[in-house]
KESENU-487099 format. One record per residue: z, y, x of N, C-alpha, C in turn; residue in three letters. Coordinates in steps of 0.2 Angstrom, whole numbers, plus 5000, padded with zeros to 4 digits. Example, Ala and Ser with C-alpha at 12.3 -4.5 7.8 and 13.67 -1.06 7.14 Angstrom:
# KESENU-487099
503949725066503949785062503949845066ALA 503549895064503649955068503950005064SER 
This chain:
# KESENU-487099
508551385020508451325017508651265022MET 509051215018509151155022508951095020LYS 508751055026508251005025508550945027ILE 508750895024509050835027508450785029LEU 508450755037508050715038508450645038ALA 508250605034508450575031508250505033ASN 507750495040507450445043507450465053LEU 507050405055507350405062506850455065GLN 507050535068506550575071506650575078LEU 506250585082506550595089506750685089ASP 506850705096506950755096506450825097SER 505850795099505050835098504950835090SER 505150795085504850805079505350835075GLN 505750835080506650885074506350955077VAL 506250965084505851055085505251055082ARG 504850995080504251025077504251055068GLN 504951005065505051025059505251105060ILE 505851145065506151175065505751245067GLU 505151215070504751275072504351305065ALA 504251255060503951305053504151365053VAL 504651375053505151435052505751455053SER 506051515054506951525057507351525052GLU 507051515045507451505039507651455036THR 507451405041507451325038508251295045ILE 508651225042509051215045509051125046GLU 508651085049508751025048509350995051VAL 509750945047510150905046510050845047LEU 510550805050510450725048511050705048THR 511050635047511750595046511750525048ALA 512450495051512450445055512650385049ASP 512750385043513050345038512750365030SER 512650325026512450345018513050395016GLU 513750395019514350405015513950485019GLY 513950495024513950565026513150595024GLU 512750545021512150575018512350605011VAL 512850575007513050595001513450655002LEU 513850655005514250715008513850775007GLU 513150785012512750825013512350855006LEU 512250805002511650814998511850874992MET 512550894991512650954987512351004990PRO 512251024996511951084999511251085003GLU 510751035001510151025003509751044999ILE 509251055001508551084997508051044997ASP 507951005004507350945005507650915008VAL 507350835006507550795008506750755012VAL 506850725019506250705022506550625024PHE 506050585021506450515023506650475015GLY 507050435018507450405012507650415007ASN 507650415002507950424994508250374990PHE 508950414987509050364981509350404975SER 509550364970509750374965510350444965HIS 510750414969511250444972511350484975GLU 510750504980510550564984510350614977MET 510050604972509850644967510250674963PHE 510650624962511350644956511650694959LEU 511750684966512250734970511850814974LEU 511150814970510750854975510750914970GLY 511150954969511151004964510651054965LYS 510351074971510051124976509351074978LYS 509251024975508751004978508151014975LEU 507651034978506851054976506251004978LYS 506350964982505750944986505950874989TRP 505750824987505850764992505150734994VAL 505250715001504450685003504850615007GLN 504750565003504750495006504250465011VAL 504450405016504050405019503650335018GLY 503650335013503350255009502650305006SER 502150235006501550275000501650254993ALA 501950184991502250174986502950194982GLY 503050234978503750254975503950214968VAL 503750174966503850134961504450114960ASN 505050094965505750104965506150154963ASP 505750214966506250264965505950324959LEU 505750294954505750324949506150334941MET 506650344944507350334940507150384935TYR 507350364928507050404922507450494922SER 507850494926508150584927507750614931ASP 507550584937507250614942506450624939PHE 506250574936505650584933505750644929VAL 506150664924506050724919506450784923ASP 506550784930506750834932506050874935SER 506350954937505650984941505650974948GLU 506150944951506150914960505450884960VAL 505050914965504350894968504450824973ILE 504050774969504150694975503150734977MET 503350694986502750694989502850624994THR 502350594996502350544998501850525007SER 501850455008501450445013500750425011ALA 500750415004500050395001499350435006LYS 498850405006498450425011498450415020GLY 498950435021499250405027499250355031LEU 499350295026499550235028498850205026VAL 498350235025497750205023497450165029GLY 497450195035497150155040497350095042VAL 497950095044498350045047498249975040HIS 498449995034498349945028497649915027LEU 497149965030496549945028496149885035ALA 496649895041496449875045496849785046GLU 497549805042497749745042497349705037HIS 497149745030496749705025496149665028ALA 495749685033495149665036495549595042MET 496249605044496349545049496649495044ALA 496749525039496849455033496349415032LEU 495749465030495149425028494949385032LEU 494649405037494549395044494749315047LEU 495349315045495849255048495749185041ALA 495549215037495349155032494549135032LEU 493949205032493249185034493149165038THR 493449165045493149145051493549085055ARG 494049065050494448995050495049005058GLY 495149075057495649065060496249045059VAL 496449045054497349035052497148945053ALA 496648945050496548845050496748825057TRP 496248875062496348845069497048835073SER 497348915068498048925072498448855070ILE 498448845063498848775060498548695062ARG 498048715066497748635069497648645076ASN 498148655081497748675088497648625091PRO 496948605090496648545094495848585094SER 495548545100494948565102494548505096TRP 494648475094494648425089494348455083ASP 494648505083494548555075494048595076GLN 493648575080492948635080492548635076ARG 492248575073491848565068492248565061ALA 492848565061493148585053493248665054ALA 493348685058493348775060492648785057THR 492248775060491548805059491448785052ARG 491648725050491248705042491648765038SER 492148795038492448825034492448905035ILE 492048925038491848995041491249025038SER 491449085035490649115032490749165033TRP 490049215033490149295034490349335029GLU 490249395029490249435025489749485024LEU 489349485029488649515028488349495020LEU 488149555016487949545011488249515005ASP 488849505006489349485002489749564998GLY 489849534991490449594986490949604990THR 491249654991491949674991492149734984MET 492749694979492849734976493449754975GLY 493549814975494349854980494649894971ILE 495249864972495649874965496149934968VAL 495850004966496150054968495950074973GLY 495550154973495150184977495350244979LEU 496050244982496450324984496250294993GLY 496750314995496750315002496750255005GLY 497150195003496950125007496350105006THR 496050104999495450094997494950114999GLY 494850175002494350205004494350185011ARG 494750175014494750155022494550085023GLU 494750055017494549975017493849975016LEU 493550015011492750035010492450045015ALA 492750065020492350115027492250055030ILE 492749995031492749945036492249895033ARG 492449885026491849825024491249845024ALA 491049915023490249935023490149925031LEU 490349935035490249915043490249845044GLY 490449805039490349745039489649725036PHE 489449745033488749765030488849715022GLY 489449745020489549715012489249775009MET 489249735000489149794996489949804994ARG 490249864992490849894989490649924984VAL 491149884977491049904972491749934970ILE 492249964966492749974966492849994959ALA 493650004955494050024950494550054952VAL 494650114947495250164950495350184942ASP 496050184939496150244935495950324933PRO 495850334939495750424938495050424942GLU 494750484939494050494941493950514949ASP 493950454952493950494960493450524964VAL 492950494960492150524963491850444965GLY 491150464969491050394972490950414979LEU 491150394984491350404992490750364995PRO 490250395000489750375003489650305003TYR 489150265001488950195002489250134999GLY 489650164992489950134988489550114982ILE 489350064980489050074976489150084968ASP 489750084966490050104960490750104962ALA 491150144958491950154955491850174950CYS 491850104944492250114938492950134935TRP 492950134930493650154926493950064925ARG 494550074922494850004924494749964915MET 494149994913493949944908493449894912ASP 493149914918492849874920493049814926LYS 493549814927494049774930493849714930PHE 493649684924493249614922492849624924HIS 492449644927491649654927491649644936GLN 492049684938492249694947492449624948LEU 492849584945493149524946492549464947LEU 492149474943491649424941490949444946GLU 490949504949490349514955490649514961GLU 491349514961491549514968491649444973SER 491549424980491749374983492349394988ASP 492549454988493249464990493649514985VAL 494249514985494549554978495049584982VAL 494949644984495749684986496049724981ALA 496549724984497149744979497449824983ILE 497249894984497249944986497749984981CYS 498149964975498349994969499050014971ALA 499350054969500050064966500250014961PRO 501049994961501249964956501650014951LEU 501250024947501250054938501449994932THR 501750014926501949974922500949944920SER 500550004923499849964918499649914925GLU 499849914930499449864935500049804937THR 500549824934501149754936500849694932GLU 500749634938500549574934499749574929GLY 499449624933498649634930498449564932MET 498649534939498349484941498549414939PHE 498249394931498549344928497849284929ASP 498349244924497649174925497149204922LEU 497149234917496449274914496049294920ALA 496249334924495949384928495849324934ALA 496149274936495949244940495449194939PHE 495349174932494849134929493949174930GLN 494249224932493549264929493249274937LEU 493549254942493249284950493049204951MET 492549214956492049174958492649104963ARG 492349054962492648994966492849004972LYS 492349044975492449054982492849104986HIS 492749154980493149214980493849224985ALA 494149284989494649284992495149334989LEU 495849334987496149384986496549404991LEU 496249474993496849514999497249554995ILE 497849564997498349614993498749654999ASN 498749695001499149745005499749795002VAL 499649804995500049864994500649824990THR 500749784984501049784980501249734977ARG 501649664978501649604978501749574968GLY 501949634964502149604958501549614955ALA 500949644958500349654953500049594953ILE 500249554957500149474955500549444952VAL 500449414947500849354943500849294947ASP 501349284951501649234955501349154952GLU 501449144946501349074942500649074942HIS 500149124941499649124939499249124947ALA 499649154951499249134958499249074960LEU 499749034960499848954964499348934958LEU 499448944952498848894949498048894952GLN 497848974952497148984953497148964961ALA 497548944964497548904973497648854972LEU 497848824966497948734966497448714962ASP 497048764959496548714954495748754957HIS 495948774962495248804965495048854962GLY 495348884956494948944954494548994959LEU 494948994964494849064969494849004976ILE 494449044979494549004987495049004992GLY 495449064991496049084996496349154994GLY 496849164999497149224998497449255004ALA 497349335008497849345011498349405010GLY 498849385010499349435009499949465011LEU 499949525012500449555016501149565011ASP 500849565005501549565000501549504996VAL 502049494992502049444987502449434983THR 502349404976502649424969503449414971PRO 503849394975504549384977504549414985GLN 504849444984505049444995505749474996GLU 506049445000505549405005505649335000PRO 504949315003504749265001505049185003LEU 505449145000505749105002505449055007PRO 505649045014505348985017505048905015THR 505448895009505148845006504548845001ASP 504348935001503948934994503348884996HIS 502848854991502348834992501848884993PRO 501848954995501248974997501348985004LEU 501948975008501748975015501348895017TRP 501348845013501048775015500248775013GLN 499948825010499248805008498948835014MET 498348775015497848795020497348875019SER 497448875013496648925012497349005008ASN 498049005012498149055012498749095017VAL 498249155021498649185026499349235024VAL 499849215027500349295023500649295030ILE 500749385029501049435032501749435032THR 502249455032502849475031502849575029PRO 502549585024502549655022502549705028HIS 502149675031502249735039501449765039SER 501149775035500449805035500449885037ALA 501149925034501249965036501349995043GLY 501449945047501749955055501249985059GLY 501450065062500950095068501250155070SER 500950155077501450185080501350265080PRO 500950275075500650345074500750365067ARG 501050335064501350335057501850395057ARG 502250375060502950445060502550505062MET 502150515068501850575068501450605063ASP 501050565060500750595054501250605048ARG 501650595048502250595042502450665042SER 502750685050503050745051502450795052VAL 501950775053501350835051501050855046GLU 501150815039501250815034501750845031LEU 502250825032502850865030503050935031PHE 502850945037502751025042502251065038CYS 501751025037501151075034501351075025ASP 501751045023502051035016502551115013ASN 503051095020503451155022503351225020LEU 502651205025502451285026502051305019ARG 501851255015501651275008502251285003LEU 502651255004503251275000503451345001LEU 503651365007503851425010503551475007LEU 502851455005502351505003502151504997SER 502751464992502451454985501751444984ASN 501551394988500951344986501051284984LYS 500451254980500551184980500551144987PRO 500951074985500951044992500450984991LEU 500350954995499850884997500250844995ASN 499850774993500250704993500650714987ASN 500550754981501150764977501150684972VAL 501750684971501750604964501650634959ILE 501450624955501450624946502050584945ASP 502450604945503250544943502950514935LYS 502850534932502650504924502250444925ASN 501650454931501150414931501350354937LYS 501750374941502050334946501650324951GLY 501250374952500750374960500450444960TYR 
């Protein structure tokens, strides 16, 4: 079995994969052209994947990508194929959740204000915009790996946590409720913080429209660490400009990269990081470990972990 490792691995990680079985061979490439030349003989791809790779991968059985979201890889012929896709969903939950809390605290504790206004004279102003999370309600949209990790952290701050999810994900300990998507509007009405932890699909794209923002509390904060296109850009600007919501913490934005002259950068009640929540020194080790576990399952003809339902897109 030939595996194309189409991402940056160190020698110990390559050896970790090779140790799974004597029947496998791990190949690497130095350029996109070399990747495409190798594809006709490749059984498994670990890492970056493209439509061109799929078209050339006549022996391809399984792809594991390093990202959690796969919306940009749902080519129609790939979706219809029998090639299995797995992703890093669940593996990125810890650092995305920590990043979401960082964005949230930057807003609730006046950190962003203080950085933008570097003067001791801003002490009173900073205090006046600071508030506690204790006894507030966090509404989480998407209770997968990231949503669950964020719930743990919100509970640690003494918050009430509610959620919506299109799947029957059960009710983790400490969470008040996890409703289906028909109660999305109820979640908006009840939440002091609304956190987007969902994948981008045809159902979630643009779901935060003006009608959604009109249902949110005037002081409520929007936090988004998954996909920017889940939020309608014009509606977000309207909501922030007209005081429909209290502010936003965004690691992802409706258009990326966000232009330097975009009004979101200038808003005092908005904190933006450049799609960096996925950064963690532990991420690659977790990905390799998942890949090795899945490789053992594949060789044993058993179902893999973190499989993407290609028709649903997550």
